[in-house]
C-alpha positions in Angstrom: 0.0 -0.1 -0.1 2.9 2.3 0.9 4.1 2.0 -2.9 0.6 2.9 -4.3 0.3 6.1 -2.1 3.9 7.0 -3.0 3.0 6.7 -6.6 -0.4 8.7 -6.2 1.8 11.4 -4.3 4.1 11.8 -7.2 1.5 11.9 -9.6 -0.3 14.6 -7.6 2.6 16.5 -7.3 2.7 16.6 -11.1 -0.6 18.3 -11.3 -1.1 21.8 -11.8 -1.9 24.0 -8.8 -5.5 24.4 -10.2 -6.0 20.8 -10.5 -4.6 20.1 -6.8 -6.9 22.7 -5.5 -9.6 20.9 -7.2 -8.5 17.6 -5.9 -8.1 18.9 -2.3 -11.8 20.4 -2.3 -13.2 17.0 -3.8 -11.6 15.0 -1.2 -12.6 17.6 1.5 -16.3 17.2 0.2 -15.9 13.3 0.4 -14.7 13.6 3.9 -17.4 16.1 5.0 -20.3 14.2 3.2 -21.2 12.6 6.8 -19.6 11.3 9.8 -17.5 8.3 9.3 -18.3 5.8 12.1 -14.7 4.1 11.4 -12.9 7.4 11.5 -10.8 6.5 14.6 -10.1 3.0 13.4 -8.9 4.5 10.0 -6.6 6.8 12.1 -5.3 4.5 14.1 -4.4 2.4 11.1 -2.8 5.5 9.1 -0.7 6.1 12.5 0.4 2.6 12.9 1.4 2.7 9.2 3.6 5.7 9.6 5.0 4.4 12.9 6.1 1.1 11.0 7.6 3.4 8.1 9.4 5.2 10.5 10.9 2.1 12.4 11.8 0.7 9.1 13.7 4.0 8.5 11.6 5.2 5.6 10.7 8.2 7.5 12.8 10.8 9.2 11.8 13.0 12.5 12.7 15.7 14.2 12.0 16.8 18.1 9.1 18.9 19.1 11.6 21.5 19.9 13.2 21.7 16.6 9.7 21.7 14.9 8.6 24.7 17.1 11.6 26.5 16.6 11.5 26.2 13.0 7.7 27.5 13.2 8.3 30.2 15.1 11.4 31.3 12.7 9.0 31.2 9.9 6.4 33.2 11.7 9.0 36.1 12.4 
């Protein structure tokens, strides 16, 4: 599944800004079309997948302090 997601992300990155915005709006509308009773289970599945990718060295991480420091420097 991760390979499919990465392929999809690459394809989305190749879209124009207008098409990306339309895709985002369509996805948001899909998500907002009603309460997803399985939302918590889905988020837990995504979190577990990302954790496993992190443990496998496929994702990097930063400390919270560094993330906040970078955010603060961008805000001014």
